[in-house]
N, C-alpha and C positions, 0 to 999 in steps of 0.2 A: 407555314408556321409549324414547328415541331411541338407536339403536345405530350404531356405526361398525365395520366389519370391515376389518382390515388384514392382508393376506396377507404372509407373510415378516416378521412383526412382532416377532421376537425380538431382532433386532440391527440395528445401522447405521441406515439411513434409516427402515426399518420401525419400529424402536423410537422414534425421534424423532417419527415421525408418530403413533404410539400415544399418546405423552405429550402431544402437541399436541391430539389429539382429546379426551383427558381434561381438558385445560385448558378446552376448549370445552363441557364438560359431557356428553359422550357416554359411554354404556356401551360400553367398548371390547372387541371380540372380537379376540383376538390369535391369529392363525394361526401355527403353526410346524410344521416337518416332523419334526425329531428332537432338537433341542437344548433339552430341557426346562428345564435350569438357566438358560439365557439367557432363555427365555420367562417363567420365574417372576420373573426380575429385572425384566423389562419390566412384568409385572403389578404388582409391588411399586411401581415408579415411577409407574404409572397411579394406584394407590391413594394414593400420597403426594401426588398432586395433588387429592385429595378426591373422586375419581370412582370408578367401579366398573368391573370388567372380568372377563373369563374367558378361558380358553385353549381353543382348538380345534385339535387336532392332526390334520392331514391333509396329504397330498401333493397339491398343486394339479394336478399332472400326471396324477393317477390319477382318472379320471372316476368310477369306482365308489366310491372312497373319499370323494371330494367329495360325491357324492350321499348316501352313508350318514351322514357326520358333519355337513356343513353343511346338506344337505337335511333331515336329522333335526332339527337345531336349529331351522330355519325352521318345520317342521311342529309342533314342540313348544312354540314360542314365538310363537303367532299374535297375541298381544296386543302384541308388540314388533316394531318395524319397523327393518330395516337401512336407514337413510337414506343412509349414506355407505359406499361400497365403494372401497378403495384397493388396486388390483392391483399389489402391490409385489414379490411373490416372483419371484426370478430367480436364475440361476446363470451363471457363466462357465466355459467350458472352452476356453481360447484355444489356437489352433494355426494355422499356415499351412495353407491349403486342401490343399496338396500332401501334408501329413502327417496331415491330419484323419481321424479314424476315424468310422465310422458312428455309434458310440455318442456321440461328442462332438457330432456334428451333431444327432442325435435328442434327446439329453438336454436340450440348451439350448433347442431349439425347443419341446420338450414342456412344460417348466416355464413359460417366458414366454408362448408363444403359445397352446398348448392350455390352460395354466393360466388364462389370461384368459377363454377360452371356458367352461371347466368351472365356474369360480366365478361369473362374471357370470350365467350361465344360472340359477343357483340363487336369485339375489336380485332379478333384473330384474323378474319378474312382479309381485311385491308393490310395487315402486316404481311400476310403471305403474298398478296398481290404486289406489294412494294418490295418484297424480299428483304425486309428488315424489321426487327422488332425485339423488344426486351420485356419479358414477363417475369416479375419477381413476386413470389408468393410468401406472405408472412405466415410462418408456421409456429412452432414452439418446441421447447424442450419436452413438453408434455407429449407431443406427437412422436418423439423419438424414444424416450425411456418410459413414458407413462407416469402419471402422478396420482396418488390416492386422492379420492374426492373429485377427480376430474376425468372420470370414465368417458363422459360425453365430449369434453374438450379434447382429450387425448385421441379419441376416435376420429373426431372431425379433422384435427391437424394431421394425424397419420394418413387419413384419406387424401388430404391435399398433397402430402409428400409423395404418395404413390402416383397421384395424377400428374404431379410435376415431372417425375421421372418418365412416365409414359408419353406425355405430350411433348417433352423435350425431344424424344426420338422421332415423333411424327413430323415435326416442323423444322428440324435442324437443316435440312437441305435447302430450305427457303430463307436462311439467314436469320431465323428467329430463335432466340435462346430462351430457355425456361429454367429458372433456378428458384431456390427457396432459402429463406433465412429463418433460423430457429433461435429466437432470443430465449434467454433464461429469465432471471429476475431483473426486470427493467423498471426504473422509477417512473411510473405513470399513474394516471387515475385508476387504471385497472388493478394496480397492485397496492393502492393506497391503504386498503384495509388489512394488508398483510403485516406481520410483525417483522419489520425490516431488520432490526438489530439482531433478532434471533436467526433469521434466515440468512443474513449476510455472513454470519459466522460459519455457515456451511460452505460458503463460496471461497475457493482458494485465494481469490483477489480481495476477499473480505469486504465486499461492497456490492450494491446493485449497479447495473449498467445504466447508461443514459439513453434517451431516445436518439440523441445526436450521434452516438456511437453506432447505433443500428442504421441510421440514415447514411452514414459514410459507407457502410457495406452495400446498401442499395445503390449508391452512386457508382461504386465499382462495377457492380453487375450490369448497370445500364450503359457503361462505357464501351467504346469500340475495343478497348484493351482486353475486355472480357469476352471477346467474340468467339473464342474456342472453348469456353466453359459453358456447359449446359447439363441439365439434369442433376445438379449438385445441391446439397443442403449445407449451408454454412452455419455452424454453431457460434452464437455469441452469448456466452454464459459465464465468463470469468474463470473457466476451468472446472465448473461444477460437474460437467459430464462431457467426456471426450470419446 
């Protein structure tokens, strides 16, 4: 059975990606940290597409927890391969650097940057052994151009972009591709508190994007048709930054 693991899969972009992976016939491993109700809703949506899935609860930023839960799943399911990994989990704790606390800095970097490392380490070996794999890292416009009030988030996502480019070169000979997707303003829970009307006016397309539009890009990167593309960052921002 071919499997796709989506971290932070319970809501927003993560949920849309889980549903898209289900449409492509993957058994979907839906990672979530604490919101089981939302995770169950995503699982129901996956099953509604005629596919199968299961929930994996762990904090991507906790290396021991990732080892126990995800590492345990890999060990107990040797007949199944995680062909697709979507490192989507991330949090925002916005603040100007002047007022930023140590916890705001550390929390954001831990989930996005350390989370990428913790999770990818658990599934990469099997991809290399099977000589096939697709790793897609969800980054951000913040990691490319930087955004005021998001020094922590910009640093975390820029770090993942650098890791994407380096890892892509390490594993290319083994048939594993590593790419990143950098969304701009996407209509999700994470952007709910933003002034959509005001910010959309800055976007050439004059609107926020949708999670489903991001999921379509993930689907392309997971496909065999994208087998000669690696180390790339695809912007999805309506022309806001090119």
